[in-house]
Backbone as CSV, one residue per row, in Angstrom:
resi,resn,N_x,N_y,N_z,CA_x,CA_y,CA_z,C_x,C_y,C_z
1,GLU,-5.790,-18.860,28.358,-6.339,-17.409,27.850,-4.994,-16.541,27.979
2,GLY,-4.157,-16.906,28.997,-3.078,-15.991,28.834,-1.991,-16.202,27.955
3,TYR,-1.783,-17.624,27.242,-0.983,-17.658,26.249,-1.595,-17.146,25.076
4,LEU,-2.843,-17.212,24.807,-3.565,-16.411,23.771,-3.143,-14.787,23.870
5,GLU,-3.301,-14.191,24.806,-2.960,-12.793,25.054,-1.557,-12.774,24.602
6,LYS,-0.673,-13.485,24.951,0.818,-13.226,24.847,1.112,-13.647,23.247
7,MET,0.503,-14.473,22.672,0.401,-14.915,21.256,0.073,-13.832,20.339
8,ILE,-1.141,-12.832,20.793,-1.757,-12.035,19.976,-0.432,-10.613,20.088
9,LEU,0.168,-10.422,21.168,1.279,-9.319,21.315,2.428,-9.984,20.554
10,ARG,2.796,-11.223,20.265,3.695,-11.446,19.533,3.351,-12.389,18.118
11,ALA,2.623,-11.826,17.286,2.228,-12.573,16.304,2.091,-12.014,14.934
12,ARG,2.650,-12.553,13.981,2.493,-12.063,12.584,1.334,-12.507,11.877
13,HIS,0.809,-11.733,10.858,-0.294,-12.055,10.174,0.253,-12.556,8.603
14,VAL,-0.220,-13.638,8.243,0.188,-14.196,7.134,-1.021,-14.929,6.275
15,GLU,-1.145,-14.473,5.155,-2.148,-15.042,4.175,-1.706,-15.527,2.949
16,VAL,-2.543,-16.513,2.497,-2.067,-17.350,1.220,-3.270,-17.256,0.172
17,GLN,-2.854,-16.775,-0.686,-3.835,-16.702,-2.006,-4.084,-17.930,-2.832
18,LEU,-5.374,-18.061,-3.007,-5.814,-19.263,-3.449,-6.588,-19.105,-4.889
19,LEU,-6.367,-19.751,-5.886,-7.294,-19.774,-7.178,-7.581,-21.037,-7.491
20,GLY,-9.015,-21.492,-7.518,-9.654,-22.651,-8.065,-10.559,-22.474,-8.922
21,ASP,-10.605,-23.478,-9.697,-11.494,-23.526,-10.922,-12.581,-24.702,-10.857
22,SER,-13.585,-24.661,-11.498,-14.716,-25.528,-11.570,-14.592,-26.957,-11.967
23,HIS,-13.025,-27.279,-12.386,-12.808,-28.684,-12.776,-12.030,-29.322,-11.895
24,GLY,-11.863,-28.755,-10.582,-11.066,-29.316,-9.577,-9.858,-28.910,-9.205
25,GLY,-9.117,-28.031,-10.217,-8.117,-27.330,-10.151,-7.999,-26.482,-8.967
26,LEU,-6.902,-26.212,-8.233,-6.538,-25.574,-7.269,-5.179,-25.193,-7.318
27,TYR,-4.791,-23.823,-7.204,-3.470,-23.399,-7.181,-3.337,-22.519,-5.883
28,HIS,-2.107,-22.533,-5.227,-1.791,-21.241,-4.324,-0.618,-20.384,-5.088
29,LEU,-0.903,-18.911,-4.841,0.145,-18.249,-5.354,1.084,-17.510,-4.302
30,TYR,1.248,-18.526,-3.498,2.261,-18.088,-2.328,1.545,-17.067,-1.345
31,GLU,2.334,-16.650,-0.357,1.703,-15.798,0.708,2.238,-14.506,0.694
32,ARG,1.501,-13.866,1.512,1.689,-12.256,1.621,1.709,-12.357,3.250
33,ASP,2.626,-11.211,3.658,2.832,-10.642,4.975,1.837,-9.405,5.147
34,CYS,0.852,-9.434,5.972,0.016,-8.369,6.414,0.104,-7.958,7.786
35,THR,1.149,-8.038,8.622,1.363,-7.963,9.925,1.305,-6.593,10.387
36,VAL,1.729,-5.356,9.329,1.803,-4.136,9.895,0.192,-3.723,9.943
37,GLN,-0.292,-3.300,11.160,-1.557,-3.070,11.052,-1.978,-1.863,12.060
38,ARG,-3.147,-1.343,11.515,-3.503,-0.307,12.797,-4.904,-0.536,12.849
39,ARG,-5.448,-0.837,14.114,-6.801,-1.057,14.397,-7.201,-2.333,13.498
40,ASN,-6.393,-3.304,13.319,-6.719,-4.439,12.513,-7.308,-4.017,10.982
41,GLN,-6.737,-2.946,10.717,-6.709,-2.591,9.109,-5.249,-2.549,8.661
42,LYS,-4.867,-3.272,7.576,-3.566,-3.399,7.182,-3.088,-2.145,6.601
43,VAL,-1.808,-1.747,6.767,-1.042,-0.394,6.364,0.055,-0.878,5.418
44,VAL,0.718,-1.902,5.331,1.724,-2.215,4.577,1.529,-3.720,4.489
45,GLU,1.754,-4.103,3.083,1.595,-5.447,2.762,2.749,-5.960,1.979
46,ARG,3.230,-7.280,2.131,4.314,-7.700,1.268,4.187,-9.050,0.768
47,ALA,5.066,-9.309,-0.355,5.059,-10.697,-0.571,6.364,-11.034,-1.355
48,PRO,6.815,-12.101,-1.072,6.446,-13.034,-0.037,6.780,-12.541,1.323
49,ALA,6.475,-13.197,2.308,7.018,-12.918,3.623,8.256,-12.896,3.882
50,PRO,8.973,-12.024,4.102,10.515,-11.874,4.061,11.391,-12.799,5.234
51,TYR,10.294,-13.144,6.350,10.841,-13.831,7.501,10.739,-15.261,7.213
52,LEU,9.922,-16.030,6.436,9.573,-17.162,6.324,10.629,-17.981,5.831
53,THR,10.963,-19.040,6.241,11.959,-20.161,5.673,11.273,-20.745,4.518
54,PRO,11.909,-21.479,3.512,11.331,-22.085,2.409,10.621,-23.318,3.085
55,GLU,10.745,-24.025,4.200,10.037,-24.912,4.719,8.708,-24.343,5.523
56,GLN,8.964,-23.322,5.944,7.748,-22.576,6.715,6.746,-22.213,5.282
57,ARG,7.290,-21.399,4.396,6.444,-21.239,3.241,5.794,-22.440,2.849
58,ALA,6.553,-23.512,2.447,5.745,-24.825,2.015,4.537,-25.266,3.105
59,GLU,4.892,-25.102,4.337,4.129,-25.691,5.242,2.696,-24.681,5.102
60,VAL,3.008,-23.361,5.106,1.498,-22.677,5.189,0.798,-22.756,4.035
61,CYS,1.402,-22.689,2.785,0.720,-23.008,1.677,0.114,-24.156,1.371
62,GLU,0.555,-25.398,1.928,0.017,-26.622,2.225,-1.272,-26.469,3.026
63,LEU,-1.135,-26.035,4.022,-2.271,-25.627,4.881,-3.421,-25.093,4.298
64,ALA,-3.253,-24.093,3.485,-4.273,-23.289,2.769,-4.809,-24.217,1.761
65,LEU,-3.748,-24.909,0.921,-4.644,-26.011,-0.160,-5.328,-26.825,0.670
66,ARG,-5.058,-27.495,1.673,-5.976,-28.534,2.377,-7.280,-27.993,2.759
67,ILE,-7.313,-26.806,3.150,-8.729,-26.019,3.227,-9.285,-25.912,2.019
68,GLY,-8.750,-25.398,0.930,-9.433,-25.285,-0.343,-9.811,-26.531,-1.020
69,ARG,-8.994,-27.758,-0.709,-9.538,-29.054,-1.321,-10.836,-29.518,-0.578
70,ALA,-10.669,-29.192,0.581,-11.823,-29.872,1.531,-13.190,-29.214,1.120
71,VAL,-13.090,-27.984,0.485,-14.534,-27.442,0.221,-14.779,-27.262,-0.858
72,GLY,-13.752,-27.807,-2.174,-13.757,-27.781,-3.349,-13.766,-26.245,-3.876
73,TYR,-12.967,-25.298,-3.223,-12.839,-24.092,-3.588,-12.852,-23.580,-5.074
74,GLN,-13.466,-22.571,-5.306,-13.554,-22.240,-6.895,-13.259,-20.483,-6.672
75,ASN,-12.392,-20.196,-7.831,-12.209,-18.579,-7.815,-11.104,-18.055,-6.957
76,ALA,-11.036,-16.849,-6.843,-10.188,-16.248,-6.025,-10.513,-16.124,-4.445
77,GLY,-9.575,-16.417,-3.448,-9.775,-16.458,-2.449,-8.410,-16.463,-1.392
78,THR,-8.563,-15.890,-0.296,-7.173,-15.979,0.722,-7.636,-16.718,1.918
79,VAL,-6.514,-17.443,2.317,-6.645,-18.104,3.674,-5.809,-17.373,4.540
80,GLU,-6.250,-17.032,5.836,-5.272,-16.066,6.744,-5.124,-16.934,7.991
81,PHE,-3.726,-16.699,8.505,-3.135,-17.183,9.515,-2.746,-16.343,10.668
82,LEU,-2.541,-16.384,11.755,-1.758,-15.809,12.730,-0.466,-17.009,12.832
83,MET,0.778,-16.253,12.856,1.970,-16.995,12.926,2.754,-16.491,14.409
84,ASP,2.587,-17.528,15.386,3.251,-17.269,16.700,4.805,-17.097,16.417
85,MET,5.307,-15.909,16.811,6.670,-15.612,16.633,7.581,-16.402,17.604
86,ASP,7.183,-17.064,18.655,7.929,-17.735,19.655,8.032,-19.286,19.326
87,SER,6.693,-19.866,19.028,6.755,-21.170,18.716,6.882,-21.393,17.217
88,GLN,6.696,-20.380,16.302,6.884,-20.660,14.922,5.543,-21.393,14.250
89,GLN,4.643,-21.651,14.997,3.133,-22.290,14.595,2.367,-21.407,13.881
90,PHE,1.625,-21.990,12.980,0.494,-21.219,12.226,-0.662,-21.464,12.773
91,TYR,-1.851,-20.410,13.041,-3.044,-20.889,13.692,-3.829,-20.128,12.543
92,PHE,-4.855,-20.972,12.166,-5.867,-20.336,11.300,-6.937,-19.530,11.716
93,ILE,-7.188,-18.223,10.967,-8.280,-17.257,11.236,-9.306,-17.585,10.613
94,GLU,-9.345,-17.393,9.106,-10.645,-17.295,8.406,-10.030,-17.560,6.970
95,VAL,-11.307,-17.418,6.101,-11.155,-17.555,4.738,-11.974,-16.289,3.966
96,ASN,-11.204,-15.415,3.306,-11.992,-14.444,2.465,-12.086,-14.948,1.308
97,PRO,-13.540,-15.047,0.827,-13.784,-15.450,-0.453,-14.024,-14.385,-1.634
98,ARG,-12.768,-13.652,-1.580,-12.870,-12.273,-2.530,-11.538,-12.007,-2.863
99,VAL,-11.521,-11.013,-3.763,-9.972,-10.448,-4.144,-9.640,-9.345,-2.820
100,GLN,-8.531,-9.775,-2.494,-8.296,-8.836,-1.343,-7.487,-7.311,-1.785
101,VAL,-7.639,-6.274,-0.989,-6.987,-5.183,-1.522,-5.450,-5.261,-1.882
102,GLU,-4.752,-6.009,-1.244,-3.312,-6.374,-1.402,-2.950,-7.514,-2.211
103,HIS,-3.954,-7.886,-3.353,-3.694,-8.894,-4.148,-2.667,-8.506,-5.063
104,THR,-2.388,-6.914,-5.218,-1.359,-6.419,-6.248,0.100,-6.954,-5.776
105,VAL,0.302,-7.146,-4.593,1.946,-7.626,-4.359,1.936,-8.960,-5.042
106,THR,0.906,-9.910,-4.720,1.052,-11.404,-5.320,1.265,-11.259,-6.905
107,GLU,0.227,-10.452,-7.452,0.335,-10.307,-9.071,1.940,-9.958,-9.321
108,GLU,2.518,-9.055,-8.495,3.750,-8.551,-9.089,4.810,-9.585,-8.781
109,VAL,4.866,-10.526,-7.923,5.812,-11.262,-7.875,5.585,-12.947,-8.344
110,THR,4.324,-13.191,-8.984,4.105,-14.258,-9.458,3.663,-13.981,-11.030
111,GLY,3.341,-12.878,-11.545,3.100,-12.573,-12.755,1.627,-12.944,-13.401
112,ILE,0.934,-13.429,-12.338,-0.507,-13.678,-12.517,-1.428,-12.773,-12.215
113,ASP,-2.407,-12.529,-13.310,-3.578,-11.410,-13.014,-4.498,-12.051,-12.396
114,ILE,-4.739,-11.708,-11.073,-5.743,-12.323,-10.404,-7.255,-12.009,-10.593
115,VAL,-7.292,-10.675,-10.747,-8.703,-10.101,-11.451,-9.097,-10.929,-12.617
116,GLN,-8.252,-10.859,-13.633,-8.609,-11.441,-14.915,-8.725,-12.885,-14.861
117,SER,-8.018,-13.696,-13.889,-8.141,-15.011,-13.876,-9.481,-15.357,-13.275
118,GLN,-9.897,-14.615,-12.181,-11.177,-15.144,-11.533,-12.471,-14.944,-12.476
119,ILE,-12.117,-13.872,-13.324,-13.305,-13.613,-14.219,-13.362,-14.874,-15.425
120,LEU,-12.309,-15.210,-15.925,-12.076,-16.223,-16.772,-12.740,-17.578,-16.186
121,ILE,-11.995,-17.809,-14.635,-12.754,-18.881,-14.270,-14.185,-19.058,-14.089
122,ALA,-14.726,-17.958,-13.564,-16.188,-17.814,-13.485,-16.992,-18.061,-14.995
123,GLU,-16.150,-17.977,-15.985,-16.685,-18.303,-17.505,-16.784,-19.837,-17.696
124,GLY,-15.887,-20.487,-16.799,-15.646,-21.854,-17.008,-14.432,-22.232,-17.661
125,ALA,-13.524,-21.347,-17.566,-12.074,-21.602,-17.933,-11.328,-22.659,-16.990
126,THR,-10.336,-23.290,-17.394,-9.668,-23.948,-16.361,-8.303,-23.022,-15.829
127,LEU,-7.793,-23.367,-14.742,-6.768,-22.497,-14.187,-5.657,-22.299,-15.139
128,ALA,-5.221,-23.450,-15.933,-4.253,-23.293,-16.983,-4.581,-22.261,-18.031
129,GLU,-5.986,-22.487,-18.389,-6.550,-21.312,-19.607,-6.331,-19.965,-18.854
130,ALA,-6.795,-19.901,-17.491,-7.103,-18.326,-16.787,-5.692,-17.808,-16.661
131,THR,-4.858,-18.669,-16.015,-3.517,-17.971,-15.815,-2.489,-18.088,-16.650
132,GLY,-2.392,-18.852,-17.482,-1.467,-19.232,-18.506,-0.065,-20.274,-17.907
133,VAL,-0.715,-20.642,-16.614,0.515,-21.507,-15.982,-0.251,-22.854,-16.074
134,ALA,0.557,-23.929,-16.683,0.118,-25.295,-16.673,-0.078,-26.078,-15.323
135,ALA,0.470,-25.967,-14.307,0.711,-26.619,-13.164,1.035,-25.788,-12.028
136,GLN,0.772,-26.234,-10.856,1.238,-25.411,-9.586,2.737,-25.538,-9.421
137,SER,3.347,-26.252,-10.043,4.783,-26.292,-9.873,5.558,-25.338,-10.871
138,ASP,4.717,-24.798,-11.737,5.243,-23.662,-12.689,4.792,-22.435,-11.873
139,VAL,4.199,-22.268,-10.920,4.090,-20.833,-10.411,5.261,-20.538,-9.552
140,HIS,5.986,-19.768,-9.972,7.163,-19.090,-9.185,7.269,-17.719,-8.728
141,LEU,8.064,-17.402,-7.588,8.331,-16.270,-7.102,9.364,-15.457,-7.799
142,ASN,9.078,-14.050,-8.198,10.060,-13.431,-8.667,10.125,-11.865,-7.997
143,GLY,11.406,-11.952,-7.197,11.457,-10.889,-6.284,10.673,-10.421,-5.068
144,HIS,10.638,-9.244,-4.880,9.979,-9.062,-3.808,9.189,-7.762,-4.101
145,ALA,7.735,-7.822,-3.363,7.042,-6.312,-3.532,6.389,-5.932,-2.149
146,LEU,5.952,-4.819,-1.960,5.317,-4.442,-1.015,4.323,-3.205,-1.184
147,GLN,3.077,-3.031,-0.792,2.104,-2.224,-1.090,1.890,-1.284,0.193
148,CYS,1.741,0.144,0.022,1.421,1.073,0.965,0.147,1.625,0.509
149,ARG,-0.934,1.831,1.618,-2.179,2.607,1.247,-1.889,4.045,1.665
150,VAL,-1.999,5.029,0.609,-2.079,6.343,0.879,-3.449,6.745,1.303
151,THR,-3.963,7.215,2.469,-5.168,7.508,2.765,-5.146,9.295,3.368
152,THR,-6.364,9.441,3.219,-6.541,10.847,3.907,-6.768,11.046,5.155
153,GLU,-5.927,10.396,5.997,-6.024,10.382,7.464,-4.964,11.065,8.106
154,ASP,-5.224,11.808,9.150,-4.114,12.466,10.080,-3.580,11.838,11.058
155,PRO,-2.434,11.111,10.887,-1.700,10.334,11.894,-1.468,10.851,13.280
156,LEU,-1.269,12.171,13.160,-0.954,13.018,14.510,-2.213,13.222,15.284
157,ASN,-3.458,13.054,14.408,-4.628,13.273,15.110,-5.597,12.067,15.294
158,SER,-5.093,10.942,15.756,-5.511,9.549,16.087,-6.214,8.892,14.556
159,PHE,-5.542,9.415,13.534,-5.992,8.825,12.122,-7.187,9.174,12.005
160,ILE,-7.755,10.424,12.431,-8.991,10.939,11.904,-9.141,11.036,10.544
161,PRO,-9.939,10.589,9.710,-10.191,10.857,8.338,-10.475,12.434,7.734
162,ASP,-9.680,12.848,7.043,-9.774,14.185,6.697,-10.783,14.300,5.095
163,TYR,-11.245,15.445,5.056,-12.096,15.660,3.843,-11.947,17.092,3.566
164,GLY,-12.346,17.020,2.045,-12.448,18.235,1.368,-11.849,18.292,-0.102
165,ARG,-11.334,19.447,-0.558,-10.889,19.349,-2.198,-9.533,19.250,-2.198
166,ILE,-9.089,18.265,-3.058,-7.684,18.220,-3.426,-7.146,19.318,-4.286
167,THR,-6.357,20.209,-3.725,-6.049,21.357,-4.659,-5.081,21.144,-5.649
168,ALA,-4.104,20.283,-5.238,-3.105,19.877,-6.039,-2.616,18.294,-5.918
169,TYR,-2.270,17.708,-6.774,-2.071,16.190,-6.768,-1.108,15.720,-7.966
170,ARG,0.124,15.318,-7.340,1.073,14.707,-8.056,1.573,13.412,-7.601
171,SER,1.371,12.287,-8.440,1.612,10.932,-7.968,3.213,10.556,-8.535
172,ALA,3.603,9.341,-8.035,4.898,8.902,-8.061,4.929,8.047,-9.590
173,THR,5.781,7.839,-10.112,6.061,6.852,-11.196,7.530,6.233,-11.497
174,GLY,7.751,5.599,-12.120,8.928,5.124,-12.457,8.942,3.595,-12.466
175,ASN,10.443,3.041,-12.913,10.315,1.640,-12.947,9.935,0.727,-11.725
176,GLY,9.184,-0.190,-11.729,8.860,-0.887,-10.496,7.761,-0.371,-9.701
177,ILE,7.293,0.686,-10.119,6.048,1.283,-9.213,4.643,1.152,-9.966
178,ARG,3.482,0.708,-9.207,2.304,0.475,-9.631,1.507,1.306,-8.824
179,LEU,0.547,1.978,-9.528,-0.405,2.642,-8.800,-1.831,2.388,-9.009
180,ASP,-2.730,2.125,-8.123,-3.980,1.777,-8.097,-4.943,2.812,-7.429
181,GLY,-5.543,3.784,-8.210,-6.175,4.962,-7.635,-7.457,4.963,-7.956
182,GLY,-8.036,5.756,-7.200,-9.556,6.186,-7.633,-9.937,7.417,-7.574
183,THR,-9.892,8.222,-6.289,-10.443,9.512,-6.063,-9.420,10.499,-5.891
184,ALA,-8.225,10.059,-6.296,-6.843,11.013,-6.355,-6.435,11.544,-7.610
185,TYR,-6.998,12.975,-7.661,-6.677,13.845,-8.670,-6.990,15.131,-8.284
186,SER,-6.339,16.156,-8.844,-6.525,17.603,-8.728,-8.006,17.953,-8.845
187,GLY,-8.291,18.689,-7.969,-10.093,18.921,-7.887,-10.826,17.834,-7.262
188,GLY,-10.435,16.870,-7.295,-11.383,15.994,-6.662,-11.675,16.165,-5.275
189,VAL,-12.978,15.793,-4.819,-13.711,16.141,-3.579,-13.717,14.625,-2.577
190,ILE,-12.917,14.884,-1.590,-13.002,13.829,-0.737,-14.155,14.011,0.330
191,THR,-15.159,13.348,0.456,-16.091,13.208,1.348,-15.925,12.322,2.530
192,ARG,-16.637,12.644,3.697,-16.729,11.961,4.936,-17.532,10.439,4.761
193,TYR,-18.105,10.277,3.644,-18.836,9.308,3.535,-18.331,7.915,2.991
194,TYR,-17.071,8.112,2.460,-16.612,6.873,1.838,-15.269,6.415,2.357
195,ASP,-14.756,5.585,2.139,-13.305,5.072,2.533,-12.382,6.190,2.403
196,SER,-11.353,6.376,3.102,-10.154,7.470,3.093,-9.223,6.773,2.211
197,LEU,-9.079,5.719,1.401,-8.190,5.457,0.654,-7.850,6.372,-0.471
198,LEU,-6.867,6.928,-1.010,-6.610,7.473,-2.028,-6.046,6.818,-3.107
199,VAL,-4.819,6.209,-3.002,-4.265,5.325,-3.979,-3.557,4.269,-3.223
200,LYS,-3.354,2.959,-3.968,-2.413,2.002,-3.535,-0.996,2.350,-4.156
201,VAL,-0.030,2.057,-3.575,1.237,2.216,-4.078,1.914,0.826,-3.926
202,THR,2.231,0.308,-5.199,2.986,-1.009,-5.088,4.294,-1.235,-5.742
203,ALA,5.451,-1.083,-4.955,7.020,-1.339,-5.426,7.242,-2.809,-5.564
204,HIS,7.910,-3.079,-6.697,8.457,-4.245,-7.007,10.031,-4.262,-7.192
205,ALA,10.700,-4.901,-6.774,12.358,-5.163,-6.715,12.754,-6.499,-6.573
206,GLN,14.123,-6.988,-7.064,14.494,-8.255,-6.772,14.881,-8.567,-5.360
207,THR,14.960,-7.573,-4.386,15.286,-7.924,-3.044,14.272,-6.954,-2.276
208,PRO,14.059,-7.499,-0.871,13.405,-6.672,-0.029,13.753,-5.032,0.172
209,GLU,15.306,-5.286,0.444,15.791,-3.861,0.470,15.753,-2.884,-0.709
210,LYS,15.794,-3.460,-1.773,15.675,-2.584,-2.989,14.021,-2.058,-3.054
211,ALA,12.946,-3.143,-2.789,11.770,-2.839,-2.932,11.397,-1.734,-1.933
212,ILE,11.877,-1.744,-0.706,11.753,-0.906,0.629,12.185,0.586,-0.251
213,ALA,13.382,0.499,-0.766,13.934,1.894,-1.145,13.263,2.314,-2.445
214,ARG,12.503,1.638,-3.143,11.801,2.159,-4.348,10.595,2.723,-3.839
215,MET,9.835,2.033,-2.787,8.660,2.321,-2.256,9.000,4.035,-1.378
216,ASP,10.091,3.961,-0.810,10.368,5.302,-0.163,10.575,6.429,-1.055
217,ARG,11.310,6.045,-2.007,11.613,7.134,-3.064,10.214,7.616,-3.765
218,ALA,9.329,6.421,-4.053,8.123,6.915,-4.839,7.141,7.795,-3.432
219,LEU,6.825,7.433,-2.377,6.102,8.298,-1.331,6.664,9.776,-1.233
220,ARG,8.137,9.802,-1.442,8.402,11.222,-1.187,8.340,12.063,-2.522
221,GLU,7.956,11.248,-3.725,7.498,11.998,-4.996,6.363,12.795,-5.056
222,PHE,5.441,12.066,-4.055,3.940,12.535,-3.982,3.770,13.895,-3.394
223,ARG,2.807,14.637,-4.079,2.346,15.915,-3.674,0.852,15.721,-3.464
224,VAL,0.139,15.781,-2.314,-1.299,15.904,-2.259,-1.345,17.318,-1.320
225,ARG,-2.319,18.158,-1.736,-2.428,19.254,-1.113,-4.076,19.361,-0.737
226,GLY,-4.460,19.999,0.238,-5.875,20.296,0.413,-6.423,19.339,1.329
227,VAL,-5.999,18.252,1.626,-6.420,17.245,2.727,-5.022,16.741,3.331
228,ALA,-5.226,16.151,4.570,-4.184,15.597,5.321,-3.950,14.046,4.534
229,THR,-2.686,13.620,4.673,-2.417,12.269,4.300,-1.719,11.536,5.255
230,ASN,-1.379,10.194,5.219,-0.405,9.718,6.178,0.861,9.188,5.382
231,ILE,1.162,9.921,4.299,2.394,9.624,3.540,3.686,9.838,4.385
232,GLU,3.828,10.587,5.169,5.154,11.177,6.185,4.980,9.952,7.021
233,PHE,3.776,9.549,7.749,4.067,8.426,8.763,4.314,6.860,7.804
234,VAL,3.849,6.830,6.943,4.594,5.755,6.351,5.911,5.658,6.066
235,ILE,6.292,6.698,5.407,7.834,6.941,5.178,8.726,6.758,6.426
236,ASN,8.187,7.288,7.650,8.726,7.046,8.722,8.781,5.579,9.116
237,LEU,7.478,4.985,8.935,7.546,3.338,9.274,8.384,2.541,8.497
238,LEU,8.759,2.993,7.323,9.568,2.145,6.206,10.881,2.273,6.830
239,LYS,11.331,3.225,7.515,12.774,3.496,7.864,13.101,2.870,9.263
240,HIS,11.816,2.365,9.964,12.118,2.029,11.495,12.973,0.752,11.480
241,PRO,14.031,0.595,12.263,14.732,-0.587,12.485,14.012,-1.758,12.879
242,THR,12.780,-1.895,13.345,11.993,-2.837,13.860,11.319,-3.514,12.395
243,PHE,10.954,-2.403,11.599,10.534,-2.887,10.106,11.729,-3.513,9.237
244,LEU,12.652,-2.844,9.361,13.717,-3.226,8.537,14.329,-4.500,8.940
245,ASP,14.349,-4.857,10.258,14.842,-6.271,10.568,13.847,-7.449,10.788
246,ASP,12.600,-6.965,10.258,11.516,-7.957,10.190,11.191,-8.596,11.414
247,THR,11.315,-7.798,12.474,10.918,-8.407,13.805,9.612,-7.704,14.416
248,TYR,8.791,-7.007,13.531,7.535,-6.345,13.754,6.695,-7.583,14.204
249,THR,5.445,-7.051,14.821,4.312,-7.919,14.995,3.122,-7.157,14.694
250,THR,1.945,-7.611,14.892,0.649,-6.955,14.653,0.305,-5.653,15.333
251,LYS,1.105,-5.694,16.612,0.836,-4.411,17.529,2.117,-3.531,17.117
252,PHE,2.868,-3.528,16.257,3.948,-2.654,15.912,3.449,-1.366,16.238
253,ILE,2.636,-0.753,15.454,2.056,0.813,15.251,1.793,1.018,16.528
254,ASP,0.780,0.189,17.385,0.243,0.583,18.436,1.319,0.713,19.748
255,THR,2.508,-0.073,19.650,3.270,-0.152,20.477,4.626,0.675,20.425
256,THR,4.804,1.519,19.313,6.106,1.993,18.850,5.630,3.712,18.574
257,PRO,5.647,4.542,19.653,5.351,5.894,19.686,6.171,6.691,18.568
258,ASP,7.613,6.369,18.535,8.198,7.112,17.640,7.936,7.060,16.267
259,LEU,7.179,6.174,15.810,6.646,6.234,14.401,5.957,7.531,14.134
260,PHE,5.534,8.306,15.266,4.619,9.510,14.923,5.764,10.546,15.154
261,ALA,6.794,10.417,15.136,7.798,11.678,15.323,8.280,12.078,14.192
262,PHE,7.474,12.754,13.233,7.868,13.300,12.025,7.375,14.730,11.943
263,ARG,7.856,15.723,11.134,7.491,16.797,10.682,6.318,16.739,9.485
264,LYS,5.066,17.616,9.356,4.472,17.645,8.419,5.240,18.264,7.407
265,ARG,4.686,18.112,5.929,5.287,18.685,4.923,5.073,20.375,5.120
266,ARG,5.939,21.060,4.545,5.761,22.576,4.856,5.121,23.274,3.568
267,ASP,4.886,22.423,2.457,4.084,22.961,1.226,4.569,24.217,1.018
268,ARG,5.970,24.472,0.631,6.472,25.722,0.139,5.746,26.038,-1.058
269,ALA,5.712,25.254,-2.276,5.211,25.777,-3.357,3.877,26.546,-3.154
270,THR,3.046,25.891,-2.628,1.602,26.602,-2.345,1.888,28.134,-1.674
271,LYS,2.505,27.916,-0.820,2.661,29.120,-0.065,3.251,30.330,-0.939
272,LEU,4.287,30.024,-1.904,4.876,30.853,-2.722,4.017,31.114,-3.777
273,LEU,3.136,30.539,-4.369,2.086,30.826,-5.147,1.002,31.897,-4.459
274,VAL,0.717,31.524,-3.362,-0.303,32.482,-2.688,0.299,33.669,-2.578
275,TYR,1.509,33.876,-2.178,2.252,35.056,-1.945,2.338,35.856,-3.303
276,LEU,2.661,35.162,-4.214,2.876,36.011,-5.836,1.400,36.188,-6.226
277,ALA,0.436,35.552,-5.897,-1.043,36.107,-6.360,-1.431,37.204,-5.463
278,ASP,-1.149,37.307,-4.314,-1.469,38.242,-3.327,-0.774,39.650,-3.913
279,ILE,0.559,39.622,-4.127,1.274,40.676,-4.351,0.666,41.143,-5.798
280,THR,0.496,40.116,-6.876,-0.070,40.498,-8.000,-1.287,41.395,-8.090
281,VAL,-2.346,40.835,-7.133,-3.525,41.549,-7.200,-3.495,42.822,-6.247
282,ASN,-2.925,42.644,-5.274,-2.967,43.725,-3.885,-1.621,44.452,-3.908
283,GLY,-0.665,44.128,-4.639,0.504,45.008,-4.616,1.393,44.750,-3.478
284,HIS,2.589,45.133,-3.219,3.556,44.949,-2.412,3.107,46.103,-1.028
285,PRO,3.132,45.710,0.146,2.865,46.413,1.296,3.844,47.642,1.379
286,GLU,4.954,47.259,0.804,6.017,48.306,1.088,6.073,49.379,0.128
287,THR,5.340,49.108,-1.073,5.289,50.225,-2.254,3.955,51.050,-2.120
288,ALA,3.263,50.877,-0.952,1.841,51.530,-0.804,1.977,52.815,-0.721
289,GLY,1.151,53.703,-1.471,1.264,55.017,-1.277,2.491,55.705,-2.248
290,ARG,3.171,54.896,-2.651,4.407,55.458,-3.861,3.526,55.703,-5.146
291,PRO,4.386,56.656,-6.006,3.708,56.812,-7.285,4.121,55.783,-8.460
292,LEU,3.148,55.401,-9.161,3.296,54.197,-9.883,4.141,54.696,-11.007
293,PRO,4.893,53.607,-11.537,5.830,53.773,-12.796,4.955,54.240,-13.914
294,PRO,5.557,54.749,-15.068,4.943,55.182,-16.171,4.204,54.012,-16.964
295,ALA,2.972,54.466,-17.255,2.130,53.160,-17.824,2.708,52.948,-19.393
296,GLU,3.479,53.723,-20.045,4.091,53.650,-21.270,5.408,53.147,-21.021
297,ALA,5.789,51.846,-21.635,7.124,51.590,-21.571,8.018,52.217,-22.798
298,ARG,9.303,52.347,-22.646,9.951,53.006,-23.453,10.227,51.998,-24.692
299,ILE,10.136,52.800,-25.932,10.434,51.708,-27.039,11.834,51.177,-26.819
300,PRO,12.032,49.762,-27.233,13.309,49.320,-26.990,14.377,49.575,-28.091
301,MET,15.632,49.904,-28.011,16.557,50.262,-28.979,17.382,49.165,-29.061
302,PRO,17.014,48.480,-30.243,18.155,47.268,-30.649,19.550,47.559,-31.077
303,PRO,20.434,46.930,-30.517,21.933,47.157,-30.891,22.283,47.372,-32.459
């Protein structure tokens, strides 16, 4: 029992993406790192896991394949493991027989459309027909990707979900940035009855450092007004030394109070617009009681 408690405090969360068809074919699409969590809910996901050696990557992918072969797994699924940071051993947690929210990072580094593939497989296609990849040996990793979830939660208030109308919304764009959104648009109403996820932001680059920098730039471009978001918290997380040197654990957020040391955005543009609207309608307070200028403008005299 003592070892289990210690391992949980020193654990990483690694999951392997599987695709299987009804003809006995089974591929792994390599692994994802889902260690950065809050209340067991993932906050940042990465592919591939930047701290694994090639030998460890081959080991965990083979473990997932063994489970998939044992049950004749078909379609998309995820095999999840805990990795003990001290012993470097993998421990099986569960199999998720569905497409995960974080499938986007796997799609970015493998070039395989997981959603489309599982639909074609369900129609009877082989893995090669569904993915365009002839064999497992042809599935290759290209660069590094990470995904952040932008939510209407207030990190400075115990991550309580916020709700209301989005008065202004501007998202990021640019090379290597992928957005998977739903309710995020100007005028959209966020209710208390559904998930607080606004948009998934995925950044892809050739190195982990460049992918993190690209994600940081994208998050800073976001403008969401009317509801609280976790954007500043995630920006703060991405530049933390523990995250950058890959020594974080599943308890990283719970045990790192300086992640919450950030200032809320001042929203100067909205304040300026409110001020201009007030002056336009109600007049400037310093001009109250003064005579108004002539209603008729002088005729301009051209040179």
